[in-house]
Structures are given as structure tokens and as C-alpha cells.
C-alpha positions in Angstrom: 48.6 -106.1 37.2 51.5 -103.9 38.3 49.7 -100.5 38.6 48.0 -100.5 42.0 47.8 -98.7 45.3 50.1 -99.8 48.2 48.5 -100.9 51.5 49.4 -97.5 53.0 47.7 -95.7 50.1 44.6 -97.8 50.5 44.6 -97.0 54.3 45.1 -93.3 53.5 42.1 -93.3 51.1 39.8 -95.0 53.7 40.9 -92.5 56.4 39.6 -89.6 54.2 36.0 -90.8 54.7 36.1 -91.0 58.5 34.1 -88.1 60.0 35.5 -85.9 62.7 35.0 -87.2 66.2 33.7 -90.6 64.9 34.1 -93.6 67.1 36.1 -96.1 65.1 37.3 -99.6 65.5 40.1 -100.8 63.2 40.6 -104.5 62.6 43.8 -106.2 63.6 46.7 -106.0 61.1 46.5 -104.0 57.9 43.4 -101.9 59.0 45.3 -100.5 62.0 47.3 -98.5 59.5 44.3 -96.2 58.9 44.9 -94.5 62.2 48.1 -92.9 60.7 46.3 -90.9 58.1 43.7 -88.8 59.8 43.1 -85.7 57.6 44.3 -82.3 59.1 41.7 -80.8 61.4 39.9 -84.1 61.8 40.4 -86.8 64.4 38.6 -90.0 65.1 38.2 -91.5 68.6 39.7 -95.0 68.3 38.3 -98.0 70.2 40.0 -101.4 70.8 38.2 -104.5 71.9 40.6 -105.2 74.8 39.4 -102.0 76.6 40.8 -98.6 75.5 38.9 -95.7 74.1 40.8 -92.7 72.5 44.3 -94.2 72.2 46.9 -92.5 70.0 49.8 -93.3 67.8 52.4 -96.0 68.3 55.2 -94.9 70.7 58.7 -94.5 69.4 60.9 -97.6 69.5 62.1 -98.2 73.0 59.4 -96.1 74.6 56.7 -98.7 74.6 54.6 -99.4 77.7 53.5 -103.0 77.2 50.6 -102.5 79.6 49.1 -100.2 76.9 48.4 -102.4 73.8 45.6 -102.6 71.3 43.7 -105.8 70.3 46.6 -106.7 67.9 49.1 -106.6 70.8 50.8 -103.5 69.4 51.9 -100.8 71.8 49.8 -97.6 71.7 49.9 -94.2 73.4 47.0 -92.4 75.2 45.2 -89.2 74.3 43.7 -86.8 76.9 40.5 -88.2 78.1 41.3 -91.8 77.2 39.4 -94.4 79.1 40.0 -98.0 80.2 37.3 -100.6 80.7 36.9 -104.4 80.8 36.3 -106.7 77.9 32.6 -107.1 78.7 32.1 -103.3 78.6 34.0 -103.0 75.4 31.8 -105.5 73.7 28.7 -103.8 75.1 29.9 -100.7 73.3 30.2 -102.7 70.1 26.9 -104.6 70.4 25.1 -101.5 71.6 25.6 -99.6 68.4 28.0 -97.0 69.8 30.7 -97.3 67.1 30.3 -95.2 64.0 32.7 -97.1 61.8 34.5 -100.5 61.7 37.2 -100.9 59.1 38.3 -104.5 58.5 40.4 -106.6 56.2 38.9 -109.4 54.0 39.5 -112.6 52.3 36.3 -112.2 50.3 33.4 -109.7 50.0 30.3 -110.7 48.2 28.1 -108.3 46.1 25.3 -108.5 48.7 27.7 -107.3 51.4 28.6 -110.6 53.0 32.1 -110.6 54.5 34.6 -113.5 55.0 37.7 -112.3 56.8 38.7 -115.4 58.7 39.6 -119.0 57.6 40.1 -122.4 59.2 42.7 -123.4 56.6 46.3 -124.3 57.2 47.2 -120.7 58.2 43.8 -120.0 59.6 42.5 -119.2 63.1 40.3 -121.3 65.4 37.3 -118.8 65.5 35.9 -115.6 64.0 36.6 -113.5 67.1 35.3 -110.0 67.7 34.8 -109.2 64.0 31.5 -111.0 64.2 30.3 -108.4 66.7 31.9 -105.5 65.0 30.2 -106.0 61.6 26.8 -106.0 63.1 27.3 -103.5 65.9 29.0 -100.6 64.0 26.8 -98.2 62.1 29.1 -98.4 59.0 31.3 -101.3 58.0 34.1 -100.7 55.4 36.7 -103.1 54.1 40.3 -102.4 52.9 41.9 -105.0 50.8 44.0 -105.8 47.8 41.6 -106.3 44.8 42.9 -109.8 44.1 44.6 -112.6 46.0 48.3 -113.3 45.6 47.5 -115.7 42.8 45.3 -113.3 41.0 41.8 -114.5 42.0 39.1 -111.9 42.7 38.5 -111.0 46.4 35.2 -109.2 45.4 33.0 -112.1 44.4 29.4 -113.0 43.6 29.1 -115.3 46.7 31.6 -116.0 49.4 33.1 -119.5 49.5 34.8 -119.1 52.9 33.1 -119.1 56.4 31.2 -115.8 56.8 32.1 -113.2 59.4 28.8 -111.3 58.7 25.8 -111.3 56.4 25.0 -108.2 54.3 27.2 -106.0 56.5 29.7 -104.3 54.2 28.7 -101.0 52.6 32.0 -99.8 51.0 35.3 -101.5 49.9 38.6 -99.7 49.4 40.9 -101.8 47.2 44.2 -101.4 45.5 42.3 -100.6 42.3 39.0 -99.0 43.2 36.5 -97.7 45.7 33.3 -99.7 45.4 30.0 -99.3 47.3 27.6 -102.1 47.9 24.0 -101.1 47.3 20.9 -103.3 46.8 23.0 -106.4 46.3 25.3 -104.9 43.7 28.9 -103.6 43.4 28.6 -100.0 42.5 31.9 -98.4 41.2 32.7 -95.0 42.6 36.4 -94.5 41.9 39.1 -96.4 40.0 42.8 -95.9 39.1 42.9 -93.6 36.1 45.2 -96.0 34.3 42.6 -98.8 34.4 39.7 -99.2 32.1 36.3 -100.3 33.5 36.7 -103.5 31.4 40.1 -104.3 32.9 38.6 -103.7 36.4 35.6 -105.9 35.7 38.0 -108.7 34.5 39.5 -109.0 38.0 36.2 -108.6 39.9 34.0 -111.6 40.6 30.7 -109.9 40.6 29.1 -107.4 38.1 30.3 -103.8 38.5 27.5 -101.3 38.1 28.6 -97.9 36.7 26.0 -95.3 37.6 27.7 -92.4 35.9 31.1 -90.7 35.6 33.7 -92.4 37.8 36.1 -90.4 39.8 39.9 -91.0 39.6 41.3 -93.0 42.6 44.5 -91.1 43.5 46.5 -91.2 46.7 49.8 -89.5 47.8 53.0 -91.4 48.3 52.7 -92.5 51.9 54.2 -95.3 54.0 
């Protein structure tokens, strides 16, 4: 399937749903891109597990301060009022329900909201890490991901086959083909690429797609 959103466009779409002044944690890697696309007049307060609140954009090349990094070890800048704290306090914020949104990547998302975003395979990692805390501490958990794997298998599935990060935790998925909510154990289609029929989308989705009514077009500007 050649017609799909780029990673940057998926991140842009997810950013449009972040409320002004929301406290937000972005997963390591692809989800970090969401911070680039805050809508005009709206600004989230970003949190990183290693102990910064209200960090800003990446510095220009050559201007990095490597004492200022996010959880993905990428250099960041600070915004007025930024705060530093230790790892224990950072996870107390997460576990105490002080984050409005967590946006993570995924290997698999099940129709009941289960999330698998780590693996012990050949290129896996030794443990689930802070994502386990994020998915049950944040008030809202969203996933950004390609709709299928590199070999064309669905990433939205009936049941996860990989080790779980969290149970019943995901409420919305932004993919390269669609925006899908998870409600009452079902995938509920909200937006899709206008070039894609519902039947074509269902063919690359591992669980049943519920279509509650008219489906909005999923459109995004050319961003990078």
C-alpha cells in the first residue's frame, strides 16, 4: 500500500489533539516528533522521565548542552519556568496521575486497548522500562504507528502476541492510514485516508473495525 501518511504527518495529526497547557510525555523515538507540531496558540508542557519539566525544541547543531537531554538521550532546550528533579520524583509524577497525555509507539495494539511496545527478540530490549508506568499513570494514552509492519502484517490486532506493556490502556491510535478509537473492546474508526475504502482498511486491520457513522477524511500537510 503506497498511499499513506509519513511518520511526520502521523505525529502532526496526533499533536492536533493535545490540549493547551496539557502535561505530556512522549515516548522515546518516533513519538518525540510530536513536540515539533504544536498548533499555533497552543503549547503543551513536556515531561521526560529523566527529570525535566517544560523543555523545548532541539538546539541547533553545534549548540547542544549535553547536560540537558531527554529520556531518549537527545539534546533539548529549556523554556521559562522549566524544572529539574530526580528520577524518583519524575516517576512519582507519572504514577500519581499528574500527566494528561502519554503518546507512545507500538508493535501491537489490541482491540481491547492492550499495548505491546517492547520485545525481547533479536533486536529487543531487556525490559519494558518506564512505558509500563506511563500507560497506567497518564490520564490519556495514545499510540502513533504505521498501520502495518514492514512485511505487511497488521499492528492493530484482536489480541497481542508480544509481551504487554499495559492492559486496556490505549484509547486512541493514530496510524499511517487512519485514526481509530478504542471503546468497549472495539476498534472504532474516526478518520481514514480519503483514497482508502473501509474494506481496504479492514483488510489490513487485525480486529473488526466498527463504523459508527460518517468517517472524516484523514488529511495532513506536507511536514518533515
